[in-house]
All heavy atoms as an XYZ file, in Angstrom:
720
protein
N       0.832     -1.160      0.000
C       0.000      0.000      0.000
C       0.890      1.241      0.000
O       1.758      1.393      0.826
C      -0.873     -0.034      1.248
C      -1.967      0.928      1.096
S      -2.935      1.265      2.505
C      -3.792      0.053      3.165
N       0.693      2.141     -0.980
C       1.527      3.339     -1.052
C       0.814      4.496     -0.367
O      -0.397      4.624     -0.435
C       1.850      3.682     -2.499
O       0.695      4.109     -3.150
N       1.591      5.329      0.234
C       0.997      6.496      0.893
C       0.980      7.663     -0.087
O       1.785      7.733     -1.001
C       1.790      6.857      2.145
O       3.089      7.244      1.771
N       0.057      8.563      0.108
C      -0.023      9.744     -0.748
C       1.109     10.699     -0.400
O       1.399     10.920      0.772
C      -1.357     10.458     -0.551
C      -2.513      9.667     -1.116
O      -2.339      8.891     -2.036
N      -3.684      9.864     -0.551
N       1.748     11.283     -1.415
C       2.818     12.240     -1.128
C       2.234     13.515     -0.518
O       1.121     13.914     -0.832
C       3.451     12.516     -2.489
C       2.433     12.097     -3.485
C       1.553     11.073     -2.828
N       3.003     14.136      0.345
C       2.550     15.383      0.968
C       2.757     16.534     -0.006
O       3.474     16.420     -0.997
C       3.336     15.655      2.251
O       4.672     15.978      1.934
N       2.137     17.664      0.297
C       2.303     18.856     -0.533
C       3.762     19.256     -0.577
O       4.265     19.721     -1.586
C       1.449     19.994      0.011
N       4.479     19.095      0.515
C       5.907     19.432      0.574
C       6.699     18.614     -0.442
O       7.649     19.100     -1.033
C       6.429     19.187      1.987
C       7.934     19.324      2.078
C       8.435     19.091      3.470
N       8.470     20.394      4.100
C       8.431     20.615      5.385
N       8.336     19.611      6.222
N       8.480     21.816      5.874
N       6.298     17.374     -0.657
C       7.014     16.504     -1.585
C       6.674     16.781     -3.046
O       7.461     16.486     -3.934
C       6.700     15.025     -1.289
C       7.166     14.604      0.083
O       8.169     15.160      0.576
O       6.522     13.710      0.679
N       5.521     17.348     -3.306
C       5.086     17.498     -4.693
C       5.182     18.918     -5.235
O       5.031     19.130     -6.415
C       3.624     17.028     -4.851
O       2.798     17.818     -4.001
C       3.484     15.561     -4.526
N       5.403     19.891     -4.388
C       5.463     21.274     -4.835
C       6.839     21.856     -4.574
O       7.512     21.499     -3.614
C       4.407     22.128     -4.119
C       3.018     21.719     -4.446
N       2.432     22.005     -5.650
C       2.093     21.026     -3.745
C       1.213     21.515     -5.674
N       0.980     20.911     -4.531
N       7.223     22.759     -5.436
C       8.503     23.416     -5.235
C       8.400     24.350     -4.035
O       7.322     24.756     -3.622
C       8.914     24.183     -6.485
O       7.949     25.161     -6.785
N       9.513     24.731     -3.519
C       9.575     25.578     -2.333
C       9.066     26.985     -2.662
O       9.403     27.557     -3.690
C      11.029     25.657     -1.858
C      11.201     26.382     -0.582
C      12.607     26.124     -0.052
N      12.759     26.799      1.194
C      13.317     28.001      1.334
N      13.795     28.639      0.298
N      13.414     28.555      2.514
N       8.273     27.539     -1.795
C       7.731     28.883     -1.962
C       8.817     29.889     -1.602
O       9.338     29.872     -0.495
C       6.518     29.056     -1.043
C       5.836     30.388     -1.220
O       6.411     31.330     -1.758
N       4.605     30.473     -0.754
N       9.164     30.818     -2.521
C      10.218     31.788     -2.222
C       9.865     32.693     -1.047
O      10.735     33.252     -0.409
C      10.368     32.592     -3.509
C       9.232     32.223     -4.371
C       8.636     30.961     -3.851
N       8.585     32.812     -0.731
C       8.189     33.640      0.409
C       8.554     32.989      1.733
O       8.523     33.638      2.771
C       6.700     33.935      0.359
C       6.328     34.826     -0.810
C       4.844     35.100     -0.878
O       4.058     34.453     -0.222
N       4.473     36.064     -1.693
N       8.897     31.699      1.701
C       9.306     31.012      2.918
C      10.763     31.285      3.271
O      11.208     30.940      4.361
C       9.114     29.492      2.780
C       7.638     29.120      2.706
O       6.792     29.913      3.174
O       7.340     28.041      2.170
N      11.502     31.894      2.354
C      12.917     32.193      2.606
C      13.030     33.283      3.670
O      12.183     34.162      3.751
C      13.594     32.645      1.323
N      14.072     33.245      4.487
C      14.229     34.279      5.512
C      14.491     35.639      4.882
O      15.112     35.756      3.830
C      15.440     33.811      6.329
C      16.160     32.851      5.453
C      15.143     32.271      4.512
N      14.002     36.691      5.534
C      14.193     38.049      5.047
C      15.642     38.455      5.250
O      16.206     38.283      6.321
C      13.267     39.015      5.792
C      13.381     40.434      5.337
C      13.065     40.782      4.034
C      13.822     41.411      6.191
C      13.167     42.093      3.597
C      13.926     42.732      5.777
C      13.595     43.068      4.478
N      16.255     38.999      4.210
C      17.673     39.364      4.270
C      17.890     40.797      4.708
O      19.023     41.209      4.932
C      18.333     39.187      2.892
O      17.700     40.083      1.971
C      18.235     37.760      2.406
N      16.820     41.587      4.799
C      16.954     42.981      5.177
C      17.097     43.900      3.980
O      17.094     45.106      4.115
N      17.248     43.345      2.786
C      17.385     44.158      1.584
C      16.036     44.298      0.899
O      15.242     43.379      0.880
C      18.363     43.501      0.609
C      19.785     43.462      1.124
C      20.734     42.866      0.107
O      20.462     42.961     -1.100
O      21.740     42.298      0.529
N      15.800     45.475      0.348
C      14.572     45.707     -0.394
C      14.710     45.018     -1.750
O      15.553     45.404     -2.556
C      14.344     47.207     -0.566
C      13.043     47.517     -1.276
O      12.469     46.681     -1.960
N      12.584     48.742     -1.128
N      13.891     44.024     -2.036
C      14.029     43.300     -3.307
C      13.684     44.139     -4.524
O      14.015     43.767     -5.642
C      13.059     42.127     -3.156
C      12.080     42.574     -2.140
C      12.810     43.511     -1.216
N      13.044     45.290     -4.337
C      12.688     46.138     -5.471
C      13.743     47.198     -5.747
O      13.661     47.902     -6.743
C      11.336     46.808     -5.233
C      10.203     45.801     -5.214
C       8.883     46.479     -5.170
C       7.782     45.425     -5.242
N       6.476     46.035     -5.352
N      14.717     47.321     -4.880
C      15.781     48.294     -5.089
C      16.925     47.628     -5.842
O      17.212     46.453     -5.625
C      16.302     48.826     -3.752
C      15.276     49.646     -2.994
S      14.750     51.131     -3.852
C      16.254     52.053     -3.875
N      17.607     48.370     -6.702
C      18.736     47.793     -7.426
C      19.829     47.364     -6.450
O      20.141     48.065     -5.499
C      19.236     48.935     -8.304
C      18.188     49.974     -8.265
C      17.348     49.736     -7.059
N      20.374     46.223     -6.692
C      21.451     45.711     -5.866
C      22.762     46.367     -6.276
O      23.001     46.630     -7.446
C      21.552     44.194     -6.059
O      22.753     43.706     -5.562
N      23.624     46.634     -5.302
C      24.930     47.209     -5.644
C      25.772     46.208     -6.428
O      26.739     46.572     -7.071
C      25.660     47.676     -4.390
C      25.960     46.565     -3.403
C      26.517     47.094     -2.093
O      26.028     48.103     -1.598
O      27.455     46.470     -1.582
N      25.373     44.945     -6.385
C      26.092     43.912     -7.135
C      25.465     43.633     -8.496
O      25.887     42.719     -9.189
C      26.134     42.613     -6.321
C      26.861     42.794     -5.007
O      27.827     43.538     -4.922
N      26.381     42.137     -3.972
N      24.460     44.410     -8.874
C      23.803     44.187    -10.157
C      24.776     44.493    -11.294
O      25.486     45.486    -11.254
C      22.564     45.070    -10.289
N      24.815     43.638    -12.300
C      25.697     43.909    -13.433
C      25.243     45.165    -14.164
O      24.078     45.556    -14.088
C      25.547     42.669    -14.315
C      24.295     42.017    -13.883
C      24.053     42.419    -12.461
N      26.163     45.828    -14.886
C      25.822     47.080    -15.562
C      24.670     46.969    -16.555
O      23.958     47.916    -16.777
C      27.104     47.477    -16.288
C      28.143     46.507    -15.911
C      27.518     45.423    -15.093
N      24.465     45.812    -17.131
C      23.388     45.653    -18.100
C      22.140     45.058    -17.464
O      21.246     44.610    -18.148
C      23.843     44.792    -19.279
C      24.231     43.391    -18.843
O      24.358     43.108    -17.661
N      24.436     42.513    -19.802
N      22.061     45.091    -16.145
C      20.926     44.536    -15.425
C      19.659     45.299    -15.765
O      19.684     46.496    -16.001
C      21.190     44.610    -13.918
O      20.015     44.317    -13.202
N      18.533     44.610    -15.745
C      17.271     45.293    -15.996
C      16.710     45.909    -14.721
O      15.610     46.421    -14.712
C      16.250     44.353    -16.642
C      15.797     43.266    -15.694
O      16.290     43.129    -14.584
N      14.860     42.464    -16.141
N      17.471     45.870    -13.614
C      17.006     46.494    -12.382
C      17.051     48.017    -12.491
O      16.318     48.696    -11.811
C      17.854     46.049    -11.188
C      17.634     44.602    -10.807
C      18.447     44.216     -9.593
O      19.455     44.833     -9.286
N      18.009     43.188     -8.921
N      17.932     48.542    -13.308
C      18.043     49.983    -13.487
C      17.870     50.266    -14.971
O      18.637     49.787    -15.785
C      19.417     50.503    -13.018
C      19.639     50.158    -11.557
C      19.521     51.987    -13.257
C      21.038     50.466    -11.076
N      16.832     51.027    -15.298
C      16.571     51.327    -16.695
C      16.338     52.809    -16.854
O      15.647     53.435    -16.050
C      15.317     50.591    -17.160
C      15.561     49.553    -18.179
C      14.263     48.975    -18.682
C      14.563     47.694    -19.391
N      13.395     46.976    -19.809
N      16.903     53.367    -17.880
C      16.666     54.755    -18.222
C      15.187     54.896    -18.598
O      14.666     54.076    -19.358
C      17.556     55.128    -19.414
C      17.481     56.592    -19.758
O      16.353     57.126    -19.883
O      18.546     57.205    -19.901
N      14.507     55.919    -18.071
C      13.089     56.080    -18.418
C      12.831     56.130    -19.925
O      11.762     55.732    -20.374
C      12.708     57.408    -17.749
C      13.653     57.522    -16.597
C      14.940     56.898    -17.084
N      13.791     56.601    -20.698
C      13.619     56.623    -22.151
C      13.527     55.222    -22.743
O      13.044     55.057    -23.863
C      14.758     57.394    -22.817
C      14.705     58.881    -22.502
O      13.582     59.418    -22.347
O      15.774     59.496    -22.408
N      14.000     54.206    -22.000
C      13.978     52.833    -22.475
C      12.781     52.038    -21.946
O      12.649     50.862    -22.247
C      15.280     52.112    -22.076
C      16.490     52.721    -22.750
O      16.343     53.277    -23.847
O      17.592     52.638    -22.169
N      11.936     52.666    -21.144
C      10.770     51.977    -20.597
C       9.796     51.638    -21.711
O       9.500     52.475    -22.573
C      10.044     52.835    -19.584
C      10.774     53.123    -18.319
C      11.976     52.623    -17.915
C      10.350     53.997    -17.279
N      12.319     53.131    -16.702
C      11.344     53.979    -16.279
C       9.241     54.798    -17.096
C      11.242     54.722    -15.117
C       9.135     55.541    -15.940
C      10.119     55.498    -14.965
N       9.279     50.438    -21.693
C       8.281     50.029    -22.683
C       7.024     50.884    -22.546
O       6.430     51.307    -23.530
C       7.931     48.530    -22.513
C       6.766     48.133    -23.400
C       9.149     47.672    -22.796
N       6.638     51.186    -21.313
C       5.416     51.960    -21.078
C       5.708     53.439    -20.833
O       4.836     54.180    -20.383
C       4.654     51.383    -19.881
O       5.444     51.497    -18.702
N       6.913     53.898    -21.139
C       7.301     55.275    -20.869
C       6.483     56.319    -21.577
O       6.357     57.450    -21.111
N       5.903     55.973    -22.713
C       5.105     56.928    -23.470
C       3.668     57.037    -23.008
O       2.913     57.885    -23.486
N       3.274     56.188    -22.068
C       1.908     56.240    -21.542
C       1.772     57.431    -20.597
O       2.772     57.908    -20.051
C       1.586     54.948    -20.783
C       1.569     53.721    -21.657
C       1.345     52.438    -20.865
O       1.140     52.506    -19.634
O       1.396     51.362    -21.494
N       0.558     57.915    -20.375
C       0.381     59.030    -19.437
C       0.925     58.674    -18.056
O       0.889     57.509    -17.643
C      -1.143     59.213    -19.380
C      -1.652     58.609    -20.645
C      -0.707     57.483    -20.970
N       1.431     59.688    -17.365
C       1.977     59.425    -16.029
C       0.875     58.877    -15.127
O      -0.310     59.119    -15.349
C       2.610     60.672    -15.429
C       1.675     61.761    -15.004
S       2.594     63.089    -14.208
C       1.695     64.492    -14.835
N       1.313     58.135    -14.114
C       0.361     57.538    -13.181
C      -0.157     58.599    -12.217
O       0.422     59.683    -12.084
C       1.039     56.420    -12.364
O       2.041     57.004    -11.517
C       1.642     55.359    -13.262
N      -1.206     58.276    -11.522
C      -1.745     59.177    -10.513
C      -0.736     59.450     -9.414
O      -0.620     60.580     -8.926
N       0.006     58.414     -9.028
C       1.024     58.587     -7.989
C       2.131     59.524     -8.467
O       2.595     60.384     -7.705
C       1.607     57.229     -7.595
N       2.551     59.367     -9.719
C       3.574     60.268    -10.265
C       3.057     61.702    -10.289
O       3.776     62.628     -9.915
C       3.963     59.859    -11.686
C       4.901     58.683    -11.781
C       5.217     58.367    -13.229
O       4.323     58.227    -14.067
N       6.496     58.247    -13.530
N       1.817     61.894    -10.724
C       1.246     63.233    -10.809
C       1.204     63.886     -9.432
O       1.596     65.051     -9.271
C      -0.155     63.179    -11.417
N       0.752     63.147     -8.454
C       0.660     63.678     -7.103
C       2.032     64.052     -6.548
O       2.219     65.138     -5.985
C      -0.016     62.638     -6.197
O      -0.026     63.076     -4.865
N       3.001     63.153     -6.715
C       4.343     63.389     -6.188
C       5.016     64.550     -6.924
O       5.630     65.425     -6.311
C       5.172     62.114     -6.303
C       6.459     62.113     -5.528
C       6.566     62.723     -4.288
C       7.583     61.484     -6.046
C       7.752     62.703     -3.573
C       8.774     61.460     -5.335
C       8.855     62.067     -4.103
O      10.030     62.057     -3.401
N       4.869     64.587     -8.238
C       5.461     65.665     -9.020
C       4.838     67.011     -8.640
O       5.549     68.014     -8.504
C       5.298     65.397    -10.518
C       5.890     66.433    -11.470
C       7.384     66.628    -11.216
C       5.656     66.011    -12.911
N       3.540     67.040     -8.446
C       2.856     68.273     -8.045
C       3.403     68.749     -6.696
O       3.734     69.925     -6.529
C       1.347     68.022     -7.968
C       0.528     69.211     -7.560
C       0.349     70.147     -8.708
C      -0.690     71.200     -8.359
N      -0.535     72.380     -9.173
N       3.518     67.832     -5.746
C       4.040     68.182     -4.421
C       5.469     68.688     -4.508
O       5.808     69.728     -3.933
C       3.966     66.960     -3.478
O       2.598     66.564     -3.357
C       4.528     67.279     -2.109
N       6.324     67.961     -5.221
C       7.726     68.373     -5.344
C       7.866     69.715     -6.039
O       8.672     70.555     -5.635
C       8.534     67.320     -6.109
C       8.865     66.027     -5.378
C       9.492     65.022     -6.343
C       9.791     66.287     -4.210
N       7.069     69.941     -7.088
C       7.174     71.209     -7.813
C       6.743     72.381     -6.930
O       7.326     73.465     -6.996
C       6.372     71.170     -9.113
O       4.990     71.080     -8.860
N       5.747     72.168     -6.089
C       5.313     73.224     -5.168
C       6.370     73.478     -4.100
O       6.675     74.628     -3.781
C       3.978     72.840     -4.522
C       2.813     72.895     -5.497
C       1.539     72.292     -4.946
O       1.540     71.731     -3.819
O       0.521     72.377     -5.651
N       6.937     72.394     -3.548
C       7.961     72.543     -2.510
C       9.228     73.210     -3.055
O       9.909     73.928     -2.338
C       8.300     71.191     -1.892
C       7.186     70.640     -1.018
C       7.482     69.265     -0.462
O       8.546     68.674     -0.789
O       6.650     68.763      0.307
N       9.529     72.966     -4.323
C      10.726     73.545     -4.949
C      10.448     74.944     -5.510
O      11.343     75.565     -6.077
C      11.222     72.635     -6.070
N       9.212     75.424     -5.346
C       8.806     76.725     -5.895
C       9.039     76.779     -7.406
O       9.470     77.784     -7.949
C       9.522     77.879     -5.185
C       9.327     77.865     -3.701
N       8.139     78.211     -3.108
C      10.154     77.507     -2.695
C       8.244     78.087     -1.797
N       9.456     77.655     -1.520
N       8.749     75.646     -8.066
C       8.852     75.539     -9.519
C       7.550     74.955    -10.071
O       7.523     73.831    -10.574
C      10.034     74.641     -9.910
C      11.378     75.226     -9.575
C      12.528     74.411    -10.155
O      12.334     73.742    -11.195
O      13.603     74.456     -9.562
N       6.455     75.698     -9.968
C       5.174     75.142    -10.418
C       5.161     74.762    -11.892
O       4.402     73.888    -12.305
C       4.166     76.259    -10.117
C       4.987     77.494     -9.982
C       6.352     77.063     -9.508
N       6.041     75.380    -12.682
C       6.101     75.049    -14.115
C       6.654     73.639    -14.357
O       6.501     73.093    -15.452
C       6.941     76.080    -14.877
C       8.426     76.050    -14.587
C       8.857     76.697    -13.265
O       8.019     77.298    -12.569
O      10.045     76.582    -12.930
N       7.266     73.031    -13.352
C       7.791     71.662    -13.503
C       6.656     70.648    -13.593
O       6.836     69.557    -14.114
C       8.718     71.306    -12.341
N       5.477     71.025    -13.097
C       4.328     70.125    -13.185
C       3.550     70.410    -14.457
O       3.167     71.545    -14.734
C       3.389     70.278    -11.984
C       2.184     69.394    -12.087
C       2.280     68.046    -11.801
C       0.962     69.894    -12.504
C       1.177     67.205    -11.918
C      -0.144     69.073    -12.625
C      -0.039     67.728    -12.328
N       3.349     69.364    -15.245
C       2.544     69.451    -16.460
C       1.683     68.192    -16.499
O       2.219     67.088    -16.598
C       3.444     69.522    -17.697
C       2.666     69.576    -19.004
O       1.418     69.449    -18.985
O       3.307     69.732    -20.048
N       0.374     68.315    -16.393
C      -0.484     67.130    -16.330
C      -0.455     66.273    -17.594
O      -0.939     65.149    -17.584
C      -1.890     67.705    -16.091
C      -1.808     69.122    -16.521
C      -0.383     69.553    -16.329
N       0.154     66.772    -18.667
C       0.197     66.018    -19.926
C       1.483     65.208    -20.092
O       1.703     64.607    -21.141
C       0.023     66.970    -21.107
C      -1.333     67.635    -21.112
C      -1.476     68.589    -22.257
C      -2.837     69.265    -22.180
N      -2.985     70.323    -23.140
N       2.330     65.164    -19.065
C       3.590     64.421    -19.177
C       3.345     62.920    -19.281
O       2.366     62.400    -18.736
C       4.467     64.682    -17.947
C       5.007     66.095    -17.766
C       5.755     66.195    -16.443
C       5.915     66.465    -18.920
N       4.243     62.239    -19.960
C       4.178     60.782    -19.971
C       4.979     60.245    -18.780
O       5.618     61.009    -18.044
C       4.651     60.200    -21.306
C       6.106     60.492    -21.645
O       6.942     60.634    -20.723
O       6.426     60.559    -22.839
N       4.917     58.936    -18.584
C       5.575     58.309    -17.432
C       7.072     58.597    -17.391
O       7.633     58.885    -16.336
C       5.368     56.793    -17.460
C       3.997     56.336    -17.115
C       3.939     54.812    -17.173
C       2.555     54.285    -16.894
N       2.514     52.815    -16.974
N       7.727     58.496    -18.530
C       9.179     58.672    -18.575
C       9.567     60.102    -18.227
O      10.473     60.332    -17.411
C       9.720     58.285    -19.948
N       8.892     61.072    -18.821
C       9.223     62.472    -18.554
C       8.901     62.835    -17.107
O       9.652     63.566    -16.456
C       8.486     63.397    -19.518
C       8.921     64.846    -19.418
C      10.403     65.093    -19.673
O      10.989     64.435    -20.560
O      10.982     65.948    -18.979
N       7.795     62.346    -16.587
C       7.445     62.603    -15.184
C       8.525     62.046    -14.261
O       8.941     62.703    -13.306
C       6.091     61.984    -14.857
N       9.007     60.844    -14.569
C      10.054     60.237    -13.752
C      11.325     61.079    -13.763
O      11.951     61.302    -12.717
C      10.357     58.822    -14.252
O      11.389     58.242    -13.485
N      11.691     61.568    -14.931
C      12.900     62.396    -15.036
C      12.739     63.709    -14.273
O      13.667     64.153    -13.585
C      13.237     62.659    -16.507
C      13.752     61.410    -17.221
C      14.221     61.722    -18.611
C      13.093     61.588    -19.588
N      13.501     61.707    -20.990
N      11.561     64.309    -14.347
C      11.337     65.566    -13.619
C      11.320     65.323    -12.111
O      11.835     66.130    -11.341
C      10.042     66.228    -14.064
C      10.179     66.817    -15.452
C       9.123     67.835    -15.726
N       9.173     68.209    -17.142
C       8.349     69.053    -17.705
N       7.401     69.632    -16.988
N       8.458     69.343    -18.984
N      10.727     64.220    -11.687
C      10.722     63.873    -10.263
C      12.153     63.709     -9.775
O      12.542     64.247     -8.732
C       9.886     62.599    -10.011
C       8.392     62.911    -10.169
C      10.187     62.010     -8.633
C       7.500     61.689    -10.217
N      12.963     62.965    -10.532
C      14.370     62.759    -10.149
C      15.124     64.078    -10.059
O      15.897     64.306     -9.129
C      15.074     61.818    -11.125
C      14.622     60.379    -10.990
O      13.991     60.026     -9.971
O      14.916     59.584    -11.914
N      14.892     64.978    -11.020
C      15.588     66.275    -11.026
C      15.184     67.115     -9.815
O      16.041     67.733     -9.164
C      15.299     67.021    -12.325
N      13.890     67.138     -9.499
C      13.425     67.917     -8.354
C      13.916     67.314     -7.038
O      14.272     68.043     -6.109
C      11.900     68.025     -8.359
C      11.306     68.926     -9.435
C       9.784     68.772     -9.508
C      11.668     70.382     -9.184
N      13.950     65.985     -6.968
C      14.466     65.331     -5.752
C      15.935     65.658     -5.563
O      16.377     65.940     -4.448
C      14.276     63.812     -5.845
C      12.844     63.366     -5.583
C      12.628     61.896     -5.831
C      13.548     61.003     -5.056
N      13.267     59.567     -5.275
N      16.698     65.626     -6.653
C      18.128     65.943     -6.555
C      18.323     67.390     -6.112
O      19.152     67.678     -5.257
C      18.805     65.705     -7.907
C      20.314     65.845     -7.829
C      20.995     65.445     -9.118
O      20.504     64.506     -9.793
O      22.008     66.068     -9.446
N      17.540     68.287     -6.680
C      17.630     69.699     -6.316
C      17.299     69.909     -4.847
O      17.937     70.732     -4.167
C      16.691     70.519     -7.187
C      16.768     72.002     -6.927
C      15.871     72.788     -7.849
C      16.023     74.273     -7.528
N      15.163     75.076     -8.361
N      16.336     69.144     -4.339
C      15.922     69.269     -2.944
C      16.820     68.475     -1.991
O      16.662     68.551     -0.787
C      14.478     68.799     -2.798
N      17.747     67.699     -2.563
C      18.646     66.904     -1.722
C      18.009     65.660     -1.149
O      18.431     65.140     -0.124
N      16.986     65.152     -1.810
C      16.294     63.938     -1.345
C      16.900     62.703     -1.948
O      17.374     62.626     -2.986
C      14.805     64.011     -1.685
C      14.050     65.189     -1.096
C      12.626     65.219     -1.610
C      14.035     65.109      0.425
């Protein structure tokens, strides 16, 4: 008489069961190779030409007001341009 295999025996290991390393998995690793897809120029984004997201619009609006540069906010920006403007304003503000 054979016994039924357990779920542990028939399924691959769930990556969520791995211990937390303390590193943010969504942040680029300092060990990432130069051609890694973890860091991409916004001009190379597949969806870069789509309208900016609501989160981008909100953050860009806030940053432009805090930097006293209201002209930096344009509701017609695409995702890539919004990202570049956000980065520029953050750098200017020292964030």
